C-alpha positions as CSV (number, residue, x, y, z in Angstrom):
1,M,22.4,17.7,-28.3
2,K,26.0,17.6,-29.6
3,E,26.9,20.2,-27.1
4,A,25.5,18.1,-24.2
5,I,27.4,15.0,-25.4
6,E,30.6,16.9,-25.6
7,H,30.2,18.5,-22.2
8,L,29.5,15.1,-20.5
9,S,32.3,13.4,-22.4
10,Q,34.8,16.1,-21.5
11,N,33.8,16.3,-17.8
12,D,33.4,12.6,-16.9
13,P,35.7,10.0,-18.4
14,I,33.5,7.1,-17.1
15,L,30.4,8.6,-18.7
16,S,32.3,9.2,-21.8
17,E,33.0,5.5,-22.1
18,I,29.3,4.8,-21.6
19,I,28.4,7.3,-24.3
20,D,30.8,5.7,-26.7
21,R,29.4,2.2,-26.0
22,V,25.7,3.1,-26.1
23,G,26.0,5.3,-29.2
24,D,23.6,8.0,-30.4
25,Y,21.2,9.7,-28.0
26,G,17.7,8.5,-28.8
27,I,15.3,9.5,-26.1
28,Q,11.6,8.9,-26.8
29,F,9.5,11.9,-25.8
30,R,5.8,12.0,-25.0
31,E,3.2,14.8,-25.1
32,P,3.1,16.8,-21.8
33,G,-0.6,16.1,-21.3
34,F,-3.2,14.4,-19.1
35,D,-3.0,11.0,-20.8
36,T,0.8,10.8,-20.4
37,L,0.5,11.2,-16.6
38,V,-2.4,8.6,-16.5
39,R,0.0,6.3,-18.4
40,S,2.8,6.9,-15.9
41,I,0.4,6.0,-13.0
42,V,-0.7,2.8,-14.8
43,Y,2.9,1.8,-15.4
44,Q,4.1,2.3,-11.8
45,Q,5.5,-1.0,-10.3
46,L,4.3,-3.1,-13.2
47,S,6.1,-4.8,-16.1
48,G,5.8,-2.9,-19.3
49,R,3.9,-5.7,-21.0
50,V,1.2,-6.0,-18.3
51,A,1.0,-2.2,-18.0
52,S,0.5,-1.7,-21.7
53,V,-2.4,-4.1,-21.8
54,I,-4.1,-2.4,-18.8
55,F,-3.5,1.1,-20.3
56,A,-5.0,0.0,-23.7
57,R,-8.1,-1.4,-21.9
58,L,-8.5,1.9,-20.0
59,A,-8.1,4.0,-23.2
60,K,-10.7,1.8,-24.9
61,A,-13.2,2.0,-22.0
62,A,-12.8,5.8,-22.1
63,G,-13.9,5.8,-25.7
64,G,-10.4,6.0,-27.1
65,N,-9.9,9.4,-25.7
66,L,-8.3,9.7,-22.2
67,T,-9.8,13.0,-20.9
68,P,-10.6,13.8,-17.3
69,E,-14.3,13.8,-18.2
70,N,-14.2,10.4,-19.8
71,I,-12.2,8.9,-16.9
72,L,-14.8,10.3,-14.4
73,K,-17.7,8.8,-16.3
74,L,-16.2,5.3,-15.6
75,R,-17.3,3.8,-12.3
76,P,-14.4,2.8,-10.0
77,A,-15.6,-0.8,-10.1
78,R,-15.3,-0.7,-13.9
79,M,-11.8,0.7,-13.7
80,R,-10.9,-2.1,-11.3
81,A,-12.3,-4.7,-13.7
82,L,-9.8,-3.4,-16.3
83,G,-7.0,-4.5,-14.1
84,L,-6.2,-1.4,-12.2
85,S,-5.6,-1.7,-8.5
86,K,-7.8,0.1,-6.0
87,Q,-4.9,2.6,-5.3
88,K,-4.3,3.3,-9.0
89,T,-8.0,3.8,-9.6
90,L,-8.0,6.4,-6.8
91,Y,-4.9,8.1,-8.1
92,I,-6.2,8.4,-11.7
93,R,-9.5,9.7,-10.6
94,D,-7.8,12.2,-8.3
95,L,-5.7,13.4,-11.3
96,A,-8.9,13.6,-13.4
97,R,-10.6,15.8,-10.8
98,H,-7.5,18.1,-10.4
99,T,-7.4,18.5,-14.1
100,R,-11.1,19.0,-14.6
101,D,-11.3,21.6,-11.8
102,G,-8.3,23.6,-13.1
103,K,-6.1,22.8,-10.1
104,L,-3.6,21.3,-12.6
105,V,-3.4,23.0,-16.0
106,F,-1.0,21.1,-18.3
107,E,-0.7,24.0,-20.7
108,E,0.9,26.1,-17.9
109,L,3.6,23.6,-16.9
110,A,6.0,24.3,-19.8
111,A,6.5,27.9,-18.6
112,L,7.2,26.9,-15.0
113,A,10.5,26.2,-13.3
114,D,11.3,22.5,-12.5
115,E,10.6,22.9,-8.8
116,L,7.2,24.5,-9.5
117,V,6.2,21.7,-11.9
118,I,7.1,19.1,-9.2
119,E,5.1,21.1,-6.7
120,R,2.0,21.1,-9.0
121,L,2.2,17.5,-10.0
122,T,2.8,16.1,-6.5
123,Q,-0.4,17.7,-5.2
124,V,-2.2,14.7,-6.9
125,K,-2.5,11.5,-4.9
126,G,-0.1,8.8,-6.2
127,I,2.2,11.2,-8.0
128,G,5.5,11.5,-6.2
129,V,8.8,13.2,-7.0
130,W,9.9,10.3,-9.2
131,T,6.9,10.5,-11.5
132,A,7.3,14.3,-11.6
133,H,11.0,13.8,-12.6
134,M,10.0,11.4,-15.4
135,F,7.4,13.9,-16.6
136,L,10.0,16.7,-16.6
137,I,12.5,14.6,-18.6
138,F,10.2,12.7,-21.0
139,A,7.3,15.1,-21.5
140,L,8.5,18.6,-20.8
141,R,12.0,17.7,-22.3
142,R,14.0,19.4,-19.5
143,T,17.7,18.7,-19.9
144,D,18.9,19.0,-16.3
145,I,16.9,16.6,-14.2
146,L,18.6,14.1,-11.9
147,P,16.0,11.5,-10.8
148,T,17.6,10.7,-7.4
149,G,14.8,8.3,-6.5
150,D,15.2,6.1,-9.6
151,L,16.6,2.6,-8.8
152,G,17.9,2.1,-12.3
153,I,20.0,5.3,-12.2
154,R,21.3,4.4,-8.7
155,N,22.3,0.9,-9.8
156,A,23.9,2.2,-13.0
157,M,26.0,4.6,-11.0
158,K,27.0,1.9,-8.6
159,K,28.1,-0.3,-11.4
160,A,29.8,2.4,-13.6
161,Y,31.7,4.0,-10.7
162,A,32.5,0.7,-8.9
163,M,30.8,1.7,-5.7
164,A,30.2,-0.8,-2.9
165,E,26.6,0.4,-2.5
166,P,24.1,2.4,-4.7
167,P,24.7,6.1,-4.0
168,T,22.4,8.1,-1.8
169,P,20.6,11.1,-3.2
170,A,23.2,13.4,-1.7
171,E,26.0,11.4,-3.2
172,M,24.2,11.4,-6.6
173,E,23.9,15.2,-6.5
174,A,27.6,15.6,-5.7
175,M,28.6,13.2,-8.5
176,A,26.2,15.0,-10.9
177,K,27.8,18.4,-10.5
178,R,30.1,17.7,-13.4
179,W,27.2,16.8,-15.6
180,R,25.1,20.0,-15.2
181,P,23.3,21.4,-17.1
182,Y,22.7,18.1,-18.8
183,C,21.7,15.7,-16.0
184,S,18.8,14.3,-18.0
185,V,21.1,13.3,-20.9
186,A,23.5,11.7,-18.4
187,S,20.6,9.9,-16.8
188,W,19.4,8.5,-20.2
189,Y,22.9,7.1,-20.9
190,L,23.1,5.6,-17.4
191,W,19.7,3.8,-18.0
192,R,21.0,2.5,-21.3
193,S,24.2,1.4,-19.8
194,L,22.3,-1.3,-18.0
195,E,20.9,-2.4,-21.3
196,G,17.5,-1.3,-20.2
197,D,15.5,1.7,-21.2
198,A,13.5,4.3,-19.4
199,A,10.3,5.9,-20.5
200,L,7.3,7.6,-19.1
């Protein structure tokens, strides 16, 4: 990671200041499996505290083991009673079916290019490019992902680079050229610059 930090610091003086201020790189990785993606769906558009309670309830209802089979044994009404919305219940069940039926094989993802991982994951209802980007960074540990749809990154870039408006995806891509091949590392520092954190 030393190489990534040096590259970013040498190529972008503003990011170099952020790196100095934030300190050591301390990203928290997750296992690249089914339960991690279920967790990301549960956490969408909820505060971390609320989401963690619902996720714990779901894991308990599934017998402490979040597998596609255990999810599909739960009735949708039971999942709703745990605090999941109708949409999230649908998304998690669709993910469980895709995984059970072999349409999505988590063990294959590590060997695929970023674009193919995004293509596989976004076939599941409720999993968009943002969730796929988070999975690439936090589960598959890819070092060169720029989550252009992430509001935190956009706001951090606006603040750090004194922009009038948050950058568009195209502007973000242009600004990130100097970070490659370490956009994920730059993104983590940008999240931390807002004194927040990011996780999957």
